N, C-alpha and C positions, 0 to 999 in steps of 0.2 A: 451821252452827256457826261458820264463819269470820265471816259477817256479824254474828251475834249477839255474838261476841267483840269485834269492832271497833266495834259500836254502843255497847257498854259503855265502850270506850276508843277513840274515833275516831282514826284515823291522820292524817287530813287536815283535821279540823275546826280552826278557829282556836285556836291554843295560847294559854293564859292568860299564858304567859311573853312573848308578843309584843304590842306595841301595834299598832294598825291600820297605821301607817306602816312599822313594822318587818316586819309580815307582807307588805306589798307589796314591800318591798326583798328579803325572803327569797324570795318567790315568783319575783321577777325573776331573782335569782341562780340559783335551782334550775332555772328554765326554760332559762336560758342554759347551765347545766351539762348538761342533757339534750340540748340541740341539739348541743353540742360532742361528747358521747360518740357520738351518731349520726354526726356528721361523721368522727370518728376511725375508726369501724368501716367507713365508706364509702370511706376512702382507698384501699382495696384496688383499687378501680376505676381509680384513677390509677396505682397501682404496677404492675398487671399489664397495663395498656394494653388497647386495643380490637382490635388486629390479630392476625395469626397468631403463635403463640408459638414459641419455640425448642423443640427436641426435649425438653429437660429440663422446660420448663414444661408441655409437652403431656402428660406422663406424669401419670395421675390421682393418683399417690402423690407428686408433686413438691411443692416448697415453695409454688408458686403455688396449687395446689388446696387445700393445707392452710391457706394464709392465707385463701382465700375461705371455707372451712368455718369457720375461727375467727371471721371477721366475721359470718357468718350465725348461728352459734350465739350470739354475743354479742347480736345484734339480737333474737333470740328471748328472751334473758334480759331485755332491756329490755321487750319486748312482754309477757312474763309479769309483770314487776314492775308495769307499768301496769294489766294486767288485774286484779291483786289490789286495785287502788285504783279499780275501775270505778264504784263508787257516788259517787265524787268527780270523775268525768271532766269535769263542767261547771266545774271550778275549775283554776287553775294549780297546779303541784306545790308542796308545802311540804317536800319532802325530796329529797336529792341522789340521783342515779342510781347504779347500779353502774358501776364503772370498766372500761373496755375492757381495759387492761393495768395492773392495780393497782401492780405493781412498778415500772413505767416512768412512769406518769402523774403529772403535776404535781397537787398537791392544790388549786391555785388555778385559777380560770377567769376569762377576761377578762370584765369587767363590761359588761352591756348598757346602752344609753342609759336615763336615768331616765324619759324620756317614752315609751319603748317598752313597749307593753302586753304582758305575758307571755302565752304561749299556754296555753289550757286543755289538760288532759291528753288529751282526745280528739283534738285537733289534733296533739299530739306523737305520738300513736299513728299518725296518718296518715303522718307522716314516717318512723317506724320501719318500717312495712310497705312503703312505697314504696322505701326503701333495701334491704330484703330482696329486693324484686322485681327491682331492677336488678342486684344481685349474683347472684341465681339466673339471670337472663338472660345475664349475662356468663359465668357458669360453664357454662351450657348450650352457648353458642357454641363453647367450647373443646373440647368433647367430640368435635367432628368432626376434631380434629387429634391425637387421642391415638394412641399407639403401643403395640403393633404395628399395631392396627386402630382406625379410628374407632369411637366408641360412639354410634351414631345413636339407638338407642332410649332410652338413658340421657339423651342430650341432649334428646330430645322430652319425656321425663318431667320434666326439670328446667325446661323452658319452661312446662310445666303448673303447676309450683310457683310460678313467677314470675307467671303469669296469676292464680293463686289469690290471691296477695298484692294484685294490682291490684284485684280485685273486693272484697277486704276493705277496701282504702283507700277505694274509692268508697262502700261502705256506711257507713264511719265519717264521711266527708265529708258524705254525705247526712243522716246522723243529726244532725250538728252544724248543718247548714243548717236542718233541721226544728226543732231546738231554738231557734235564733236567730229563725226566722220566727214561732214561737209566742210567744216572749218579747218580741220587738221589732217584729214585723209589718213594716210598710213602712219602718221606721227601721233595718232590718238593714244592717250595714256590708258593702256589696258587695265592697269591697277585700279583706276577710277571706276571703270565699268564693272570690274570684278567685285569691287566693294559693294556697289549698289545691287548687283545680282545676288551676292551672298546675303545681303540684308533681306531681300525679297524671298530668297530661298529658305531662310530661317523661318520667316512668317508662313510660307507655304507649308513647311514641315510641321509647324505648330498647329496650323489649321488641319492638315491631313491626319495627324495623330489624334487630335480631339474628335474630328469628324468620324474616323473609323471606330473609335471607342463608343461614341454615341450611337452610331449605326448598329454596331454589334449588340449593344445593350437593348436598343429598340427591338431588334429582331428576336432576341432571347425573351424579352418580356411579352412580345406578341405571341410567341409560341407557347409560353406558360398560360396566357389568357385563353388561347384557343383550346388547349388541353382541358382547362377548367370549364369552358363554356360548351364544348361540343357535346358532352353527355346531357347537359341541360337542354341544348337545342334539339337533340335526338328525342328526348322525353317529350318536349313540347310538340314536336312534329307528330309523334305517335298519338298524343291526345287529340291533336287537331284532326288527324286522319280518322280517328274513331268517332269524333263528334260530327264530322262532315263540315265542308267548307261553309255552307249556309248557316248552320247553327253556330259555328265558331265566330263568324263575322257579325252575327246578330244576337249574341248572348246578352240578355237583358241585365244579368248580374255577374259580369266578369270579376274575378277576384284579383287578378294581376299580382298575386303573391310572389310567384316565381319570377315573373317579369321584373318586379321591383328588386329582387336579389341580383338579377343579371345586369341591371341598368348601369351601375358604375363600371363594371368590368367591360361591358359592351361599349360604353362611351370612351374608355381608355383605349380599347382596341381600335376603334375608329380613328382616334387621335394619333395613335402610333402608325396605323396604315397610311394616313395622310402625310405624316412626317417622313416615313420611309420613301414614299413616292417623291417628295421634294428632295430628299437627300440623294436618291439614286439618279435624279435628273441633273445634279451638279457635276460640273466638269472642272476638277481641280488641276491646274497646270502642273507640268513636271519638267525636269531638265532645265530649270531656271538658271542654274549655275553655269551651264554651257551656252546660254542664250547669246552671249556676245563673243564667243570664241569660235563659232562655226561660220564658215562662208563669209568672212570679213572681206570687204572689197579692198583691193590693194591701193586704190586711189579714187578720189571723187571723179577725176577726169575719165577714168575707165567706165565707171557706172553711168556717167552722163551720156555716153555714146554707146551703150550696150544694146540699143534698139529692142529692149525687152519690156513688154508691158507687164504691170503687176498682175498676179493671179488671184489677188484678194482685194476687193474694193469695199469691204465692209466698213472701213473707217473713212471712206471718201464721202464728201457731201453729195447730195442728190445730183445725178447726171442731168435730170430734167431741169432742175433749178440752176445748175452750174454746168453747162455742157463742156465737153472736152475742148481744150483750147484749139485743137485742130479745126474746129468748127469756125473759128475766127481767123484762120490763116496761119496759125502757128504750126511749126513742124515738130513732131515728137522725135526725141533723140534717145531716151533711155529712162530707167527708173532704178530705185534701190529699195529692196527689202519691204515692199508694199507700204512704204511710208512717204515716198516722194517721187514725182514724175518730173522729167526734164523736157523742156521745149525751147525752141529758139525761133526767131524771125528776123529776116533781113529787111531793114527799113530802106526807104527810098534814097536816103543819103548814104547807103552802104554801111550803116552802123548795125552790127549784129547785137541783138538783144536776147538775153537768156532768161528763161523763166523756170523757177523751182516751185512746183505745185505740191505743197505738203498736205497729206491726208490728216495729220494730227492737229 
């Protein structure tokens, strides 16, 4: 219903009120506005710093955590706004973004250089989700300093959110690369893709550094707690052995004095062990900077007829619900980078029809 509505009245199609030159100027201004709003929301990383917080900042209800949540929520607003314009992602924006703080923000934005090509909306979305990733990673790091106890599991879960954003950014960058390769072939601007790859690489490095420090601190704290608890566990087991299992389990007046002393430490140890299990299961990508410089096809035409099936179908829609086009008489001709398959069919009137089947 949404797409039908906006096909009747397109949001981003060239407006008849703008000349071509005015459209380009408008797109440049809008692109600059989007980048500025992303930058405003990301300033929380500078405001809260990267080191250990004061006690006030370490409280999850503190202003620092509230400010991070505000930035994350706003970046999700930007993400949602771009998602609503998904059918126009191959174009730069033609409308202004929501404002981070409407009551405080200036209505004007600094103008970009006239020769600077505005970013298409898919590339803007890469910048939105990488900003989300960095703020999630920073927030996760601070959970090990919360009072009265660190929140290890919550920190690990938040690192998972950061990693999810990284994978989304890579998917978006890969989709943009696939689009450029199919449209421009060997003429694709490598600087464009290098810029996006470097942005994702910085976010990956930010996540990796924070993740490793958190994992190291969790392991060290777990070891300290085990050293503290093991003598207590040994003493408990000796008393249990002396009393006998039946008497231990049916003691009418158990004191639980020592159990009460161990309770907080045992609870934190369980929390840390659960967090470590989550952290160790995460797969943080590497070599992002080289992602678009290796095995680049020399031309779309060569890939269309390489007769090579993809070796990874994880991004493809269900084969059961959407069978391979060969099932309907199409001929498979080639594929590229696990993101698109190529087919063709000869019609009765000898017209050759080509099909590009995108996984993204």
